[in-house]
N, C-alpha and C positions, 0 to 999 in steps of 0.2 A: 504494500500500500504506500502510496506517495502522500506525504504530509508536508505541507508548506505553510509558512507564515507570510501572509500577503502584505500586511501593514501593521505598524505599531503607531498609535496616535495618542495624543494627550487630550484629555477632556478640557473643553473650554471653560467649564464651570469650576472656579477655584475651590468650591466647597467639596468637590469630588476629587479625592486624591488618588485617582486611578488612571491607568492607561488602557485604552481599548485596543485589542489585538484581534485581527481577522486570521483564523486558522482554517485551511482547506484540506480536505481528505479526498483522495481519488484512487480508485482501483478499477482496472480493466479485467473483466472475466469473460473470456472467449469473445463473443461479439457485443457484449454489454459493457457499458461504462457506468460506474456509480460514483457520485460525489456528494459531499456535504460541506457546508460552510458553517463555522461556529464563531461567534464573537464572544470573547472573554474579557473580563476587566481584571487586571492584575494591579497590585500596589505600584504607585509611581515611585521610582527610585533610580538612582544613577548606578547602572550596572552594564556590563558588556552585553551587546546585542545577543550573542549566543546564549547567554544565561536567561535573558528575557524570553527568547524564543522557546527554550527548553521549558521554562515555567508555564508559558502560554499553551504549549502543546499538551503538557501534562494536565493543565486545568481543563482544556477542551476534552481530552480523553476521559477524565473523571466525570465531566458533565454528561458525555454521551453514555457512559456506563450507567450513571444514575437514571438517565432518561429511559434506557433500555429496561432497567430493573423496574421502574415505575410502570412501564407499558406491559411487562410480563406479569405483574401482580394481579 
């Protein structure tokens, strides 16, 4: 599965101390392609981009797992 971070942005509202991150998931299976896009908000901080991407991807995966569990219940 291909997982990419499309963008990392800062919220314009100073009361929200978060960065919004767009994470995309894509998988090709035979003739079908599947994709999902998830927006996550992670704490605003000064860190290397690679660290922010890793945190955002993990947050997106956790969200998708929670959504799947809620749907299965």
